[in-house]
Structure formats: structure tokens, C-alpha cells
Phi, psi and omega in degrees: 000138175292139173286142185235022168295149177290139178277176190281353178269357190285343181228063177290114182298163167289178181303333179274004184090001191252136172268118187249130185250137170249114186256117183263119186261129180249135183312144184084007182290164181266118185294331177289319179302306183292325177286327183295329189275307186288319191298322178294325177299318177298321178289326176292328178293315180294326182276329184278340180086007179205169182273101173262349174222147187220145180213157178220135182266127169228168185212172182303314185251356188076014180259158183302147186244135176273128174283173184289339183277359186087009174271126172276129178243124190286151178235175185271325192203168174265155178310312186296319180297313185290328178302311186296322177289333174290343179276350184238008177207174183297151184280157178282170169292322185212147163256127192242120171252118182255106184244191173200228183297154168062027180291333184285356173261356185276126174232136178208097175306317179297327181275328162306318173300308170313308177306307184300324179301308184294321178297330179291334187255022177051037173272136186296137190250139180232135173241112178260137177069250176264014184296337177303328179296322178290329179288318184293326173298331180276357176075031183256356182255011176308122178060024178242127177298129190213168172218175181203169179300143191299332182293343184247008186294315187297309181295325179299313181288332174285333182275331176236130190263157175081013179283150165261068179291141173226143175282086179218163174292314167203152189228140170232135182203141173048044180070012174232133181245127170241142186222146182298340180088192184051236185280341175295340184279340173291314175308315182291310181305313180298322179297316177309314185297317176302315185291324191266331189240348176106168183292332181294319173293313177307319182285330176294319181289329183295312182295328177292327176271011178053041167254124185286339187194170171235165184256152173291153187288340173292335185310137177282143181264345190257010173306130177320145177309132174079342180294317191295323173249010182270004183071022175302152178296139179298328184295331176292317182287331172292311175305313170308305185298321176299319180303305181304324181273355179234038181296324189280334171231077189308136179271152176277166182292314173314318180285320175297320186291323176295317179291319182275356184069029180239153177277163180300320183298317178301320177293323182291326176292322174306313180289318175292319176298316193252333180243352179057037177206153177292164175306307184293324178295314185289332174295324177288320171299325181292320182290319178296322174294322173299311184306313181297320175307308180298319180290332182276332192239358176231178174257017184289147173294157177305321179298310182304317182296321180302310189291324184289339183254013169092019189252145182271351179207155183287336172296315178292322185294316185297317176301309182295324182295309178302322176297323182283303187257001175079009182202153179288155179304314185294329177292312181302314179303308177300330183287000000 
């Protein structure tokens, strides 16, 4: 697997040795995500004894922005004001877009203009959480390896064609950094501290924040709960990856066993032991979760969603969906 950790050029500091971020808060952003990104940088400044990182918060109108938790966060400037300032002063090291739920409905011409302006001047672009959606909508992720929060992956790949989407905590390529957000933003921030301040400061920040370590960018974000640290067989992880990559054309257990070099009985035992479900039951749950994502985050018809999730008819899909969620797909769409 290609490594997706940030290389040493990902955080080149300003001439005064300070790395400066311009952080764009979009309504509905995750408070956990932005705190996980900023606080490690703040502690790195404190533990280094100097300002190694600097940041400035902005929003569309320059007014406070409400996060998904209902907390209003004050900002320093509007997008328009900041765009004018960038024409007359040095550019920041990075533009960070922090979004959250319902990003698919967000439209901001000033933000798109600012992102494209910074991209032309080789300013590094960051998408935290579902921020990759904004970057893709601005036409900045073409032929670029990227990631997004696992809950938006299905809709993201269906909405934008030609993406090199990967299931990772964070990815850096072509001057663009995308991050799954939430606690993955902490891992991204600590990686920046390590590159700018050294591993000793990075470890000190982790200790101060009572975190025993940080994860590499290449770590998968969507491993089933409990599997990542339970000592579960790598064989089981590989099978689940196969299932996730074949939702539209579900594989049989026999086909999986042949590709993995395991017997059907061995596969059954792995799923029962670690997930308390049969392989086919777990496969169906994956397909149902993917279907719900597509219904909530895209304009695909119920039939299109059914086909994308490996069902031969909308009636069969609707029955399975109703049995699992207690309501019809059309009811969820109306909601």
C-alpha cells in the first residue's frame, strides 16, 4: 500500500519559522474536528516556547458560525475581506476548509474563488471531515488521491466522477490534503507538529493531551468497531474490504473463499467470532448502510440506489430496507 503520510514539504513554514493556516468554517461544521486540529497546534506553540503555528478563522459573511452541536463560533473576517487582503500581502501556508453534515447543499462562490486563487499560487489546500466535497465541487480534486469521512464516501464517489478515493485517515497529494475529520484531524495535526517541530515535541503534545500515540495517515478509518485493536485476523479485514468494494455486485461466499484461500466454514467462523453475524448478514448490513447514505446525500432515484447497492429490483430493495430500518426508502427520501 502506498503511504499517505504527509511528506516533509507538506508543512513548509513561513520565513519567520511560523506555519500559518487560514481556516474556513462552514455552517454545520464539526466542533470536535476543528478542536482536534487546532488544539495540538496550540500546545505545540506552548511546549516549543515560540509561535510555530498561527491560524485565522473566517466565514462567508464574517459572522459567527454555528457548528453541528449548536455552538456559535466567532471568526476574524469574511471570505471577501480575506480575498482582498491576500492580494496585497503574503499568502498563508494553507487554506483549511472545515465542514460537516449536509455539505452537499453548501454553495459559496467566494469560497470557490478563494480556493482557486490559492491553488494558483501553490498554497496548500486542506479539506477536513467532508471538506473534500467542497474541494471536489470547486474542481480541485481531479486525478488527485483523496479521502473523506466514511459516512460520506458512497455519496461522494457517486456525485463526483474520476476521483481516486481511498479509505484513509488523511491523504496528501499534489498540494492538497484531505482528512476524514473528527479524531483523524488530531492525527493530521500531530503529523504537522512532527514535521515542523520534531518528534520530541509531537510526543510531548500527545502526552499533554493524554494521548499515548497518533495514527499514520494510511490507517483505514472504516474498520468495523472493535476490530482495529482487538487482534482480529487480517484475513477478516481483507474480506470486509472485498465486500465494501463490491457492494454494487455482491460476491458469493464461495467466490470470496476462492479469492482469499479460505474455506467457507473458516469465513463463517471468523465473522461469528469477531462480528457476531454471518458473512451474508454482515454483507447485507454494509449494503443497507450504503443505500441510506445515497438516499440521504444524493438525488439518485430509489431504483438507482437499489442498483448501486446490488439489488436486482426496487421492490426487493424496498422490502430489505423496510425490514432493516423500519421505513420505506421513499419515506426516508421525503424526510
